[in-house]
PDB file with one MODEL, atoms N, CA, C and O in Angstrom:
MODEL        1
ATOM      1  N   MET A   1      60.230   7.983  36.314  1.00  0.00           N
ATOM      2  CA  MET A   1      60.257   6.940  37.556  1.00  0.00           C
ATOM      3  C   MET A   1      60.840   5.621  37.426  1.00  0.00           C
ATOM      4  O   MET A   1      60.965   4.927  36.417  1.00  0.00           O
ATOM      5  N   ASN A   2      61.167   5.404  38.599  1.00  0.00           N
ATOM      6  CA  ASN A   2      61.906   3.938  38.687  1.00  0.00           C
ATOM      7  C   ASN A   2      60.938   3.146  39.479  1.00  0.00           C
ATOM      8  O   ASN A   2      60.209   3.680  40.314  1.00  0.00           O
ATOM      9  N   VAL A   3      60.924   1.831  39.217  1.00  0.00           N
ATOM     10  CA  VAL A   3      59.934   1.224  39.786  1.00  0.00           C
ATOM     11  C   VAL A   3      60.830  -0.166  40.154  1.00  0.00           C
ATOM     12  O   VAL A   3      61.571  -0.659  39.304  1.00  0.00           O
ATOM     13  N   SER A   4      60.711  -0.640  41.262  1.00  0.00           N
ATOM     14  CA  SER A   4      61.612  -2.099  41.545  1.00  0.00           C
ATOM     15  C   SER A   4      60.604  -2.961  41.584  1.00  0.00           C
ATOM     16  O   SER A   4      59.473  -2.609  41.921  1.00  0.00           O
ATOM     17  N   LEU A   5      60.960  -4.391  41.187  1.00  0.00           N
ATOM     18  CA  LEU A   5      60.083  -5.559  40.986  1.00  0.00           C
ATOM     19  C   LEU A   5      60.754  -6.674  41.462  1.00  0.00           C
ATOM     20  O   LEU A   5      61.970  -6.763  41.289  1.00  0.00           O
ATOM     21  N   THR A   6      60.057  -7.634  42.104  1.00  0.00           N
ATOM     22  CA  THR A   6      60.585  -8.675  42.495  1.00  0.00           C
ATOM     23  C   THR A   6      61.165  -9.504  41.686  1.00  0.00           C
ATOM     24  O   THR A   6      60.701  -9.412  40.550  1.00  0.00           O
ATOM     25  N   GLN A   7      62.181 -10.458  41.824  1.00  0.00           N
ATOM     26  CA  GLN A   7      62.863 -11.177  40.921  1.00  0.00           C
ATOM     27  C   GLN A   7      61.758 -12.141  39.898  1.00  0.00           C
ATOM     28  O   GLN A   7      61.837 -12.241  38.673  1.00  0.00           O
ATOM     29  N   GLU A   8      60.894 -12.690  40.660  1.00  0.00           N
ATOM     30  CA  GLU A   8      59.807 -13.333  40.177  1.00  0.00           C
ATOM     31  C   GLU A   8      58.932 -12.360  39.017  1.00  0.00           C
ATOM     32  O   GLU A   8      58.532 -12.775  37.929  1.00  0.00           O
ATOM     33  N   LEU A   9      58.791 -11.258  39.442  1.00  0.00           N
ATOM     34  CA  LEU A   9      57.950 -10.149  38.234  1.00  0.00           C
ATOM     35  C   LEU A   9      58.949  -9.799  37.371  1.00  0.00           C
ATOM     36  O   LEU A   9      58.566  -9.686  36.206  1.00  0.00           O
ATOM     37  N   GLU A  10      60.229  -9.570  37.590  1.00  0.00           N
ATOM     38  CA  GLU A  10      60.913  -9.331  36.625  1.00  0.00           C
ATOM     39  C   GLU A  10      61.359 -10.239  35.545  1.00  0.00           C
ATOM     40  O   GLU A  10      61.878  -9.903  34.480  1.00  0.00           O
ATOM     41  N   ARG A  11      61.067 -11.521  35.988  1.00  0.00           N
ATOM     42  CA  ARG A  11      61.428 -12.537  34.906  1.00  0.00           C
ATOM     43  C   ARG A  11      60.127 -12.735  34.282  1.00  0.00           C
ATOM     44  O   ARG A  11      60.158 -13.134  33.118  1.00  0.00           O
ATOM     45  N   PHE A  12      58.944 -12.528  34.841  1.00  0.00           N
ATOM     46  CA  PHE A  12      57.562 -12.369  34.134  1.00  0.00           C
ATOM     47  C   PHE A  12      57.869 -11.570  33.011  1.00  0.00           C
ATOM     48  O   PHE A  12      57.923 -11.905  31.828  1.00  0.00           O
ATOM     49  N   VAL A  13      58.094 -10.305  33.615  1.00  0.00           N
ATOM     50  CA  VAL A  13      58.049  -9.359  32.568  1.00  0.00           C
ATOM     51  C   VAL A  13      59.027  -9.675  31.061  1.00  0.00           C
ATOM     52  O   VAL A  13      58.760  -9.502  29.872  1.00  0.00           O
ATOM     53  N   GLN A  14      59.958 -10.083  31.601  1.00  0.00           N
ATOM     54  CA  GLN A  14      61.263 -10.461  30.746  1.00  0.00           C
ATOM     55  C   GLN A  14      60.548 -11.757  29.918  1.00  0.00           C
ATOM     56  O   GLN A  14      61.071 -11.823  28.806  1.00  0.00           O
ATOM     57  N   THR A  15      59.990 -12.328  30.018  1.00  0.00           N
ATOM     58  CA  THR A  15      59.265 -13.559  29.425  1.00  0.00           C
ATOM     59  C   THR A  15      58.052 -13.163  28.474  1.00  0.00           C
ATOM     60  O   THR A  15      57.620 -13.674  27.441  1.00  0.00           O
ATOM     61  N   LYS A  16      57.668 -12.050  29.225  1.00  0.00           N
ATOM     62  CA  LYS A  16      56.605 -11.223  27.964  1.00  0.00           C
ATOM     63  C   LYS A  16      57.010 -10.618  26.806  1.00  0.00           C
ATOM     64  O   LYS A  16      56.322 -10.545  25.788  1.00  0.00           O
ATOM     65  N   VAL A  17      58.319 -10.103  26.969  1.00  0.00           N
ATOM     66  CA  VAL A  17      58.953  -9.610  26.154  1.00  0.00           C
ATOM     67  C   VAL A  17      59.670 -10.300  25.192  1.00  0.00           C
ATOM     68  O   VAL A  17      59.714 -10.055  23.986  1.00  0.00           O
ATOM     69  N   GLN A  18      60.196 -11.128  25.771  1.00  0.00           N
ATOM     70  CA  GLN A  18      60.951 -12.344  24.705  1.00  0.00           C
ATOM     71  C   GLN A  18      59.853 -12.869  24.053  1.00  0.00           C
ATOM     72  O   GLN A  18      59.942 -13.224  22.878  1.00  0.00           O
ATOM     73  N   SER A  19      58.672 -12.973  24.777  1.00  0.00           N
ATOM     74  CA  SER A  19      57.553 -13.921  23.497  1.00  0.00           C
ATOM     75  C   SER A  19      57.066 -12.955  22.326  1.00  0.00           C
ATOM     76  O   SER A  19      56.201 -13.321  21.530  1.00  0.00           O
ATOM     77  N   GLY A  20      57.701 -11.639  22.264  1.00  0.00           N
ATOM     78  CA  GLY A  20      57.207 -10.914  21.060  1.00  0.00           C
ATOM     79  C   GLY A  20      56.279 -10.045  21.298  1.00  0.00           C
ATOM     80  O   GLY A  20      56.336  -8.916  20.812  1.00  0.00           O
ATOM     81  N   ARG A  21      55.376 -10.411  22.012  1.00  0.00           N
ATOM     82  CA  ARG A  21      53.863  -9.848  22.151  1.00  0.00           C
ATOM     83  C   ARG A  21      54.335  -8.394  22.813  1.00  0.00           C
ATOM     84  O   ARG A  21      53.319  -7.711  22.937  1.00  0.00           O
ATOM     85  N   TYR A  22      55.098  -7.927  23.118  1.00  0.00           N
ATOM     86  CA  TYR A  22      55.640  -6.632  23.619  1.00  0.00           C
ATOM     87  C   TYR A  22      57.143  -6.450  23.001  1.00  0.00           C
ATOM     88  O   TYR A  22      57.938  -7.317  22.638  1.00  0.00           O
ATOM     89  N   ASN A  23      57.244  -5.237  23.005  1.00  0.00           N
ATOM     90  CA  ASN A  23      58.697  -4.765  22.575  1.00  0.00           C
ATOM     91  C   ASN A  23      59.338  -4.290  23.659  1.00  0.00           C
ATOM     92  O   ASN A  23      60.568  -4.242  23.644  1.00  0.00           O
ATOM     93  N   SER A  24      58.696  -3.914  24.643  1.00  0.00           N
ATOM     94  CA  SER A  24      59.639  -3.495  25.977  1.00  0.00           C
ATOM     95  C   SER A  24      59.153  -3.804  27.215  1.00  0.00           C
ATOM     96  O   SER A  24      57.940  -4.014  27.227  1.00  0.00           O
ATOM     97  N   ALA A  25      59.780  -3.908  28.369  1.00  0.00           N
ATOM     98  CA  ALA A  25      59.548  -3.872  29.666  1.00  0.00           C
ATOM     99  C   ALA A  25      58.286  -2.881  29.496  1.00  0.00           C
ATOM    100  O   ALA A  25      57.121  -3.236  29.318  1.00  0.00           O
ATOM    101  N   SER A  26      58.750  -1.621  29.587  1.00  0.00           N
ATOM    102  CA  SER A  26      57.692  -0.628  29.744  1.00  0.00           C
ATOM    103  C   SER A  26      56.271  -0.853  28.966  1.00  0.00           C
ATOM    104  O   SER A  26      55.270  -0.312  29.436  1.00  0.00           O
ATOM    105  N   GLU A  27      56.173  -1.657  27.766  1.00  0.00           N
ATOM    106  CA  GLU A  27      54.722  -2.121  27.357  1.00  0.00           C
ATOM    107  C   GLU A  27      54.105  -3.117  28.320  1.00  0.00           C
ATOM    108  O   GLU A  27      52.877  -3.184  28.391  1.00  0.00           O
ATOM    109  N   VAL A  28      54.809  -3.826  29.001  1.00  0.00           N
ATOM    110  CA  VAL A  28      54.357  -4.891  29.529  1.00  0.00           C
ATOM    111  C   VAL A  28      53.883  -3.961  30.736  1.00  0.00           C
ATOM    112  O   VAL A  28      52.655  -3.932  30.806  1.00  0.00           O
ATOM    113  N   VAL A  29      54.437  -3.304  31.566  1.00  0.00           N
ATOM    114  CA  VAL A  29      54.130  -2.707  32.725  1.00  0.00           C
ATOM    115  C   VAL A  29      52.484  -1.646  32.335  1.00  0.00           C
ATOM    116  O   VAL A  29      51.444  -1.507  32.979  1.00  0.00           O
ATOM    117  N   ARG A  30      52.884  -1.161  31.185  1.00  0.00           N
ATOM    118  CA  ARG A  30      52.098  -0.034  30.798  1.00  0.00           C
ATOM    119  C   ARG A  30      50.310  -0.949  30.710  1.00  0.00           C
ATOM    120  O   ARG A  30      49.296  -0.364  31.090  1.00  0.00           O
ATOM    121  N   GLU A  31      50.283  -2.288  30.193  1.00  0.00           N
ATOM    122  CA  GLU A  31      49.380  -3.021  29.685  1.00  0.00           C
ATOM    123  C   GLU A  31      48.895  -3.528  31.497  1.00  0.00           C
ATOM    124  O   GLU A  31      47.760  -3.547  31.972  1.00  0.00           O
ATOM    125  N   ALA A  32      50.009  -3.831  32.070  1.00  0.00           N
ATOM    126  CA  ALA A  32      49.179  -4.393  33.336  1.00  0.00           C
ATOM    127  C   ALA A  32      48.712  -3.181  34.073  1.00  0.00           C
ATOM    128  O   ALA A  32      47.720  -3.470  34.743  1.00  0.00           O
ATOM    129  N   LEU A  33      49.085  -1.859  34.200  1.00  0.00           N
ATOM    130  CA  LEU A  33      48.587  -1.018  34.905  1.00  0.00           C
ATOM    131  C   LEU A  33      47.228  -0.755  33.982  1.00  0.00           C
ATOM    132  O   LEU A  33      46.226  -0.631  34.687  1.00  0.00           O
ATOM    133  N   ARG A  34      47.014  -0.659  32.732  1.00  0.00           N
ATOM    134  CA  ARG A  34      45.865  -0.450  32.064  1.00  0.00           C
ATOM    135  C   ARG A  34      44.738  -1.558  32.452  1.00  0.00           C
ATOM    136  O   ARG A  34      43.563  -1.218  32.587  1.00  0.00           O
ATOM    137  N   LEU A  35      45.178  -2.937  32.627  1.00  0.00           N
ATOM    138  CA  LEU A  35      44.227  -4.069  33.078  1.00  0.00           C
ATOM    139  C   LEU A  35      43.911  -3.896  34.644  1.00  0.00           C
ATOM    140  O   LEU A  35      42.856  -4.251  35.170  1.00  0.00           O
ATOM    141  N   LEU A  36      45.059  -3.257  35.345  1.00  0.00           N
ATOM    142  CA  LEU A  36      44.340  -2.655  36.929  1.00  0.00           C
ATOM    143  C   LEU A  36      43.466  -1.773  36.803  1.00  0.00           C
ATOM    144  O   LEU A  36      42.375  -1.904  37.358  1.00  0.00           O
ATOM    145  N   GLU A  37      43.745  -0.779  36.105  1.00  0.00           N
ATOM    146  CA  GLU A  37      42.798   0.404  36.015  1.00  0.00           C
ATOM    147  C   GLU A  37      41.189  -0.163  35.708  1.00  0.00           C
ATOM    148  O   GLU A  37      40.145   0.048  36.325  1.00  0.00           O
ATOM    149  N   GLU A  38      41.437  -0.872  34.633  1.00  0.00           N
ATOM    150  CA  GLU A  38      39.744  -1.308  34.118  1.00  0.00           C
ATOM    151  C   GLU A  38      39.304  -2.309  35.331  1.00  0.00           C
ATOM    152  O   GLU A  38      38.107  -2.409  35.599  1.00  0.00           O
ATOM    153  N   SER A  39      40.297  -3.059  36.075  1.00  0.00           N
ATOM    154  CA  SER A  39      39.480  -3.683  37.096  1.00  0.00           C
ATOM    155  C   SER A  39      39.180  -2.924  38.255  1.00  0.00           C
ATOM    156  O   SER A  39      38.301  -3.421  38.959  1.00  0.00           O
ATOM    157  N   ASP A  40      39.722  -1.745  38.686  1.00  0.00           N
ATOM    158  CA  ASP A  40      39.205  -1.048  39.317  1.00  0.00           C
ATOM    159  C   ASP A  40      37.973  -0.547  39.117  1.00  0.00           C
ATOM    160  O   ASP A  40      37.122  -0.691  39.995  1.00  0.00           O
ATOM    161  N   ARG A  41      37.689   0.116  37.940  1.00  0.00           N
ATOM    162  CA  ARG A  41      36.633   0.739  37.481  1.00  0.00           C
ATOM    163  C   ARG A  41      35.295  -0.228  37.390  1.00  0.00           C
ATOM    164  O   ARG A  41      34.152   0.199  37.553  1.00  0.00           O
ATOM    165  N   ALA A  42      35.576  -1.370  37.151  1.00  0.00           N
ATOM    166  CA  ALA A  42      34.634  -2.421  37.212  1.00  0.00           C
ATOM    167  C   ALA A  42      34.135  -2.779  38.467  1.00  0.00           C
ATOM    168  O   ALA A  42      32.911  -2.868  38.565  1.00  0.00           O
ATOM    169  N   ARG A  43      34.934  -3.037  39.597  1.00  0.00           N
ATOM    170  CA  ARG A  43      34.979  -3.034  40.960  1.00  0.00           C
ATOM    171  C   ARG A  43      34.149  -1.751  41.710  1.00  0.00           C
ATOM    172  O   ARG A  43      33.335  -1.797  42.633  1.00  0.00           O
ATOM    173  N   ALA A  44      34.541  -0.891  41.147  1.00  0.00           N
ATOM    174  CA  ALA A  44      33.529   0.500  41.662  1.00  0.00           C
ATOM    175  C   ALA A  44      32.471   0.314  41.026  1.00  0.00           C
ATOM    176  O   ALA A  44      31.460   0.251  41.725  1.00  0.00           O
ATOM    177  N   ALA A  45      32.328   0.188  39.789  1.00  0.00           N
ATOM    178  CA  ALA A  45      30.983  -0.144  39.229  1.00  0.00           C
ATOM    179  C   ALA A  45      29.631  -1.095  40.049  1.00  0.00           C
ATOM    180  O   ALA A  45      28.423  -0.923  40.216  1.00  0.00           O
ATOM    181  N   GLN A  46      30.443  -1.940  40.341  1.00  0.00           N
ATOM    182  CA  GLN A  46      29.892  -2.963  40.856  1.00  0.00           C
ATOM    183  C   GLN A  46      29.466  -2.867  42.494  1.00  0.00           C
ATOM    184  O   GLN A  46      28.690  -3.640  43.056  1.00  0.00           O
ATOM    185  N   LEU A  47      30.116  -1.814  43.068  1.00  0.00           N
ATOM    186  CA  LEU A  47      30.176  -1.647  44.263  1.00  0.00           C
ATOM    187  C   LEU A  47      28.859  -0.444  44.440  1.00  0.00           C
ATOM    188  O   LEU A  47      28.023  -0.531  45.340  1.00  0.00           O
ATOM    189  N   ALA A  48      28.867   0.392  43.658  1.00  0.00           N
ATOM    190  CA  ALA A  48      27.825   1.480  43.458  1.00  0.00           C
ATOM    191  C   ALA A  48      26.353   0.633  42.767  1.00  0.00           C
ATOM    192  O   ALA A  48      25.266   1.161  43.003  1.00  0.00           O
ATOM    193  N   GLU A  49      26.371  -0.160  42.257  1.00  0.00           N
ATOM    194  CA  GLU A  49      25.505  -0.995  41.890  1.00  0.00           C
ATOM    195  C   GLU A  49      24.854  -1.496  43.019  1.00  0.00           C
ATOM    196  O   GLU A  49      23.654  -1.330  43.234  1.00  0.00           O
ATOM    197  N   PHE A  50      25.903  -2.328  44.011  1.00  0.00           N
ATOM    198  CA  PHE A  50      25.250  -3.288  45.234  1.00  0.00           C
ATOM    199  C   PHE A  50      24.693  -1.716  46.315  1.00  0.00           C
ATOM    200  O   PHE A  50      23.690  -1.777  47.027  1.00  0.00           O
ATOM    201  N   ASN A  51      25.360  -0.746  46.237  1.00  0.00           N
ATOM    202  CA  ASN A  51      24.909   0.565  47.317  1.00  0.00           C
ATOM    203  C   ASN A  51      23.292   1.020  46.454  1.00  0.00           C
ATOM    204  O   ASN A  51      22.245   1.208  47.074  1.00  0.00           O
ATOM    205  N   ALA A  52      23.374   1.083  45.556  1.00  0.00           N
ATOM    206  CA  ALA A  52      22.322   1.569  44.788  1.00  0.00           C
ATOM    207  C   ALA A  52      20.890   0.535  45.364  1.00  0.00           C
ATOM    208  O   ALA A  52      19.870   0.937  45.923  1.00  0.00           O
ATOM    209  N   GLU A  53      21.287  -0.964  44.970  1.00  0.00           N
ATOM    210  CA  GLU A  53      20.277  -1.842  45.139  1.00  0.00           C
ATOM    211  C   GLU A  53      19.886  -2.161  46.733  1.00  0.00           C
ATOM    212  O   GLU A  53      18.882  -2.682  47.220  1.00  0.00           O
ATOM    213  N   LEU A  54      21.119  -1.622  47.346  1.00  0.00           N
ATOM    214  CA  LEU A  54      20.819  -1.792  49.161  1.00  0.00           C
ATOM    215  C   LEU A  54      19.990  -0.632  49.496  1.00  0.00           C
ATOM    216  O   LEU A  54      19.007  -0.845  50.205  1.00  0.00           O
ATOM    217  N   GLY A  55      20.263   0.737  49.042  1.00  0.00           N
ATOM    218  CA  GLY A  55      19.105   1.686  49.114  1.00  0.00           C
ATOM    219  C   GLY A  55      18.000   1.376  49.037  1.00  0.00           C
ATOM    220  O   GLY A  55      17.248   1.233  50.001  1.00  0.00           O
ATOM    221  N   ARG A  56      17.637   1.178  47.575  1.00  0.00           N
ATOM    222  CA  ARG A  56      16.326   0.599  47.105  1.00  0.00           C
ATOM    223  C   ARG A  56      15.536  -0.525  48.362  1.00  0.00           C
ATOM    224  O   ARG A  56      14.378  -0.483  48.776  1.00  0.00           O
ATOM    225  N   ARG A  57      16.647  -1.477  48.735  1.00  0.00           N
ATOM    226  CA  ARG A  57      15.840  -2.322  49.367  1.00  0.00           C
ATOM    227  C   ARG A  57      15.522  -2.123  51.066  1.00  0.00           C
ATOM    228  O   ARG A  57      14.754  -2.796  51.753  1.00  0.00           O
ATOM    229  N   LEU A  58      16.376  -0.975  51.485  1.00  0.00           N
ATOM    230  CA  LEU A  58      15.946  -0.449  52.552  1.00  0.00           C
ATOM    231  C   LEU A  58      14.967   0.698  52.760  1.00  0.00           C
ATOM    232  O   LEU A  58      14.304   1.060  53.731  1.00  0.00           O
ATOM    233  N   ALA A  59      15.130   1.234  51.267  1.00  0.00           N
ATOM    234  CA  ALA A  59      13.397   2.158  51.360  1.00  0.00           C
ATOM    235  C   ALA A  59      12.198   1.319  51.332  1.00  0.00           C
ATOM    236  O   ALA A  59      11.114   1.630  51.825  1.00  0.00           O
ATOM    237  N   SER A  60      12.494   0.150  50.672  1.00  0.00           N
ATOM    238  CA  SER A  60      11.049  -0.538  50.616  1.00  0.00           C
ATOM    239  C   SER A  60      10.964  -0.967  52.200  1.00  0.00           C
ATOM    240  O   SER A  60       9.814  -0.916  52.634  1.00  0.00           O
ATOM    241  N   LEU A  61      11.743  -1.290  52.937  1.00  0.00           N
ATOM    242  CA  LEU A  61      11.514  -2.072  54.588  1.00  0.00           C
ATOM    243  C   LEU A  61      11.102  -0.737  54.952  1.00  0.00           C
ATOM    244  O   LEU A  61       9.984  -0.953  55.420  1.00  0.00           O
ATOM    245  N   ASP A  62      11.313   0.587  55.037  1.00  0.00           N
ATOM    246  CA  ASP A  62      10.866   1.614  55.403  1.00  0.00           C
ATOM    247  C   ASP A  62       9.629   2.027  55.098  1.00  0.00           C
ATOM    248  O   ASP A  62       9.126   2.902  55.803  1.00  0.00           O
ATOM    249  N   ARG A  63       9.004   1.557  54.147  1.00  0.00           N
ATOM    250  CA  ARG A  63       7.799   1.639  53.464  1.00  0.00           C
ATOM    251  C   ARG A  63       6.772   0.766  54.165  1.00  0.00           C
ATOM    252  O   ARG A  63       5.573   0.994  54.326  1.00  0.00           O
ATOM    253  N   GLY A  64       7.776  -0.691  54.698  1.00  0.00           N
ATOM    254  CA  GLY A  64       6.456  -1.750  55.398  1.00  0.00           C
ATOM    255  C   GLY A  64       6.427  -2.624  54.170  1.00  0.00           C
ATOM    256  O   GLY A  64       5.548  -3.485  54.193  1.00  0.00           O
ATOM    257  N   GLU A  65       7.143  -2.590  53.182  1.00  0.00           N
ATOM    258  CA  GLU A  65       6.980  -3.735  51.766  1.00  0.00           C
ATOM    259  C   GLU A  65       7.664  -5.147  52.488  1.00  0.00           C
ATOM    260  O   GLU A  65       8.732  -5.151  53.101  1.00  0.00           O
ATOM    261  N   ARG A  66       6.958  -6.100  52.304  1.00  0.00           N
ATOM    262  CA  ARG A  66       7.586  -7.571  52.761  1.00  0.00           C
ATOM    263  C   ARG A  66       8.508  -7.650  51.736  1.00  0.00           C
ATOM    264  O   ARG A  66       8.536  -7.129  50.621  1.00  0.00           O
ATOM    265  N   VAL A  67       9.625  -8.766  52.601  1.00  0.00           N
ATOM    266  CA  VAL A  67      10.826  -9.385  51.688  1.00  0.00           C
ATOM    267  C   VAL A  67      10.689 -10.761  51.704  1.00  0.00           C
ATOM    268  O   VAL A  67      10.535 -11.544  52.641  1.00  0.00           O
ATOM    269  N   ASP A  68      10.783 -10.945  50.345  1.00  0.00           N
ATOM    270  CA  ASP A  68      10.762 -12.315  50.040  1.00  0.00           C
ATOM    271  C   ASP A  68      11.858 -13.073  50.215  1.00  0.00           C
ATOM    272  O   ASP A  68      12.605 -13.045  49.237  1.00  0.00           O
ATOM    273  N   PRO A  69      12.364 -14.002  51.461  1.00  0.00           N
ATOM    274  CA  PRO A  69      13.862 -14.467  51.594  1.00  0.00           C
ATOM    275  C   PRO A  69      14.114 -15.187  50.566  1.00  0.00           C
ATOM    276  O   PRO A  69      15.179 -14.886  50.027  1.00  0.00           O
ATOM    277  N   VAL A  70      13.451 -16.158  50.012  1.00  0.00           N
ATOM    278  CA  VAL A  70      13.654 -17.119  48.956  1.00  0.00           C
ATOM    279  C   VAL A  70      13.823 -16.434  47.450  1.00  0.00           C
ATOM    280  O   VAL A  70      14.401 -17.090  46.584  1.00  0.00           O
ATOM    281  N   GLY A  71      13.353 -15.215  47.170  1.00  0.00           N
ATOM    282  CA  GLY A  71      13.839 -14.213  46.127  1.00  0.00           C
ATOM    283  C   GLY A  71      15.066 -13.931  46.337  1.00  0.00           C
ATOM    284  O   GLY A  71      16.041 -14.252  45.657  1.00  0.00           O
ATOM    285  N   VAL A  72      15.008 -13.157  47.554  1.00  0.00           N
ATOM    286  CA  VAL A  72      16.633 -12.437  47.830  1.00  0.00           C
ATOM    287  C   VAL A  72      17.568 -13.271  47.763  1.00  0.00           C
ATOM    288  O   VAL A  72      18.661 -12.874  47.361  1.00  0.00           O
ATOM    289  N   ARG A  73      17.374 -14.771  48.173  1.00  0.00           N
ATOM    290  CA  ARG A  73      18.754 -15.649  47.953  1.00  0.00           C
ATOM    291  C   ARG A  73      18.940 -16.109  46.537  1.00  0.00           C
ATOM    292  O   ARG A  73      20.029 -16.491  46.108  1.00  0.00           O
ATOM    293  N   ASN A  74      17.606 -16.047  45.674  1.00  0.00           N
ATOM    294  CA  ASN A  74      17.845 -16.694  44.414  1.00  0.00           C
ATOM    295  C   ASN A  74      18.475 -15.544  43.529  1.00  0.00           C
ATOM    296  O   ASN A  74      19.223 -15.895  42.617  1.00  0.00           O
ATOM    297  N   ARG A  75      18.200 -14.026  43.753  1.00  0.00           N
ATOM    298  CA  ARG A  75      18.746 -13.154  43.181  1.00  0.00           C
ATOM    299  C   ARG A  75      20.145 -13.133  43.489  1.00  0.00           C
ATOM    300  O   ARG A  75      20.927 -13.055  42.540  1.00  0.00           O
ATOM    301  N   LEU A  76      20.587 -13.190  44.649  1.00  0.00           N
ATOM    302  CA  LEU A  76      22.133 -13.393  44.885  1.00  0.00           C
ATOM    303  C   LEU A  76      22.814 -14.426  44.521  1.00  0.00           C
ATOM    304  O   LEU A  76      24.040 -14.405  44.412  1.00  0.00           O
ATOM    305  N   ARG A  77      21.972 -15.597  44.261  1.00  0.00           N
ATOM    306  CA  ARG A  77      22.666 -16.896  43.569  1.00  0.00           C
ATOM    307  C   ARG A  77      22.893 -16.438  42.045  1.00  0.00           C
ATOM    308  O   ARG A  77      23.919 -16.750  41.440  1.00  0.00           O
ATOM    309  N   ARG A  78      22.079 -15.834  41.589  1.00  0.00           N
ATOM    310  CA  ARG A  78      22.060 -15.650  40.056  1.00  0.00           C
ATOM    311  C   ARG A  78      23.112 -14.223  39.648  1.00  0.00           C
ATOM    312  O   ARG A  78      23.744 -14.122  38.596  1.00  0.00           O
ATOM    313  N   LYS A  79      23.098 -13.364  40.592  1.00  0.00           N
ATOM    314  CA  LYS A  79      24.200 -12.426  40.330  1.00  0.00           C
ATOM    315  C   LYS A  79      25.570 -12.810  40.772  1.00  0.00           C
ATOM    316  O   LYS A  79      26.636 -12.291  40.442  1.00  0.00           O
ATOM    317  N   SER A  80      25.365 -13.761  41.539  1.00  0.00           N
ATOM    318  CA  SER A  80      26.953 -14.482  41.711  1.00  0.00           C
ATOM    319  C   SER A  80      27.190 -15.150  40.598  1.00  0.00           C
ATOM    320  O   SER A  80      28.262 -14.922  40.037  1.00  0.00           O
ATOM    321  N   GLU A  81      26.440 -15.940  40.121  1.00  0.00           N
ATOM    322  CA  GLU A  81      26.877 -16.822  39.037  1.00  0.00           C
ATOM    323  C   GLU A  81      27.327 -15.998  37.642  1.00  0.00           C
ATOM    324  O   GLU A  81      28.179 -16.279  36.800  1.00  0.00           O
ATOM    325  N   GLU A  82      26.517 -15.009  37.735  1.00  0.00           N
ATOM    326  CA  GLU A  82      26.804 -13.924  36.624  1.00  0.00           C
ATOM    327  C   GLU A  82      28.152 -13.525  36.484  1.00  0.00           C
ATOM    328  O   GLU A  82      28.894 -13.748  35.528  1.00  0.00           O
ATOM    329  N   ARG A  83      28.442 -12.804  37.714  1.00  0.00           N
ATOM    330  CA  ARG A  83      29.615 -12.414  38.185  1.00  0.00           C
ATOM    331  C   ARG A  83      30.980 -13.305  37.548  1.00  0.00           C
ATOM    332  O   ARG A  83      31.885 -12.896  36.821  1.00  0.00           O
ATOM    333  N   ARG A  84      30.736 -14.718  38.139  1.00  0.00           N
ATOM    334  CA  ARG A  84      31.622 -15.638  38.116  1.00  0.00           C
ATOM    335  C   ARG A  84      31.734 -16.026  36.703  1.00  0.00           C
ATOM    336  O   ARG A  84      32.811 -16.534  36.389  1.00  0.00           O
ATOM    337  N   LYS A  85      30.729 -15.876  35.666  1.00  0.00           N
ATOM    338  CA  LYS A  85      30.962 -15.913  34.527  1.00  0.00           C
ATOM    339  C   LYS A  85      31.588 -14.996  33.542  1.00  0.00           C
ATOM    340  O   LYS A  85      31.973 -15.182  32.388  1.00  0.00           O
ATOM    341  N   ARG A  86      31.584 -13.985  34.294  1.00  0.00           N
ATOM    342  CA  ARG A  86      31.880 -12.825  33.428  1.00  0.00           C
ATOM    343  C   ARG A  86      33.497 -12.795  33.656  1.00  0.00           C
ATOM    344  O   ARG A  86      34.268 -12.332  32.815  1.00  0.00           O
ATOM    345  N   ARG A  87      33.872 -13.301  34.797  1.00  0.00           N
ATOM    346  CA  ARG A  87      35.153 -13.370  35.341  1.00  0.00           C
ATOM    347  C   ARG A  87      35.861 -14.597  34.532  1.00  0.00           C
ATOM    348  O   ARG A  87      37.082 -14.697  34.655  1.00  0.00           O
ATOM    349  N   ALA A  88      35.344 -15.298  33.920  1.00  0.00           N
ATOM    350  CA  ALA A  88      36.047 -16.949  33.448  1.00  0.00           C
ATOM    351  C   ALA A  88      36.326 -16.228  32.046  1.00  0.00           C
ATOM    352  O   ALA A  88      36.861 -16.850  31.128  1.00  0.00           O
TER     353      ALA A  88
ENDMDL
END
């Protein structure tokens, strides 16, 4: 497989190899793809969690259960803050 990179990405890869952390451009690309795959899995898990929570909330509305808007807002803020901390 041959891959074409922009000059900027090519320089980035070369810099990583020259740093001594990687032995070849292939190692840099493999690591980048591994990280992309990891990111995709995390996003998929996050989406599945969101969809499950949405399903639970819709089911509770169907049962006529009351929704506490302040509680919802607080949970959303808390989850958003947790995600932000995990990314940092």
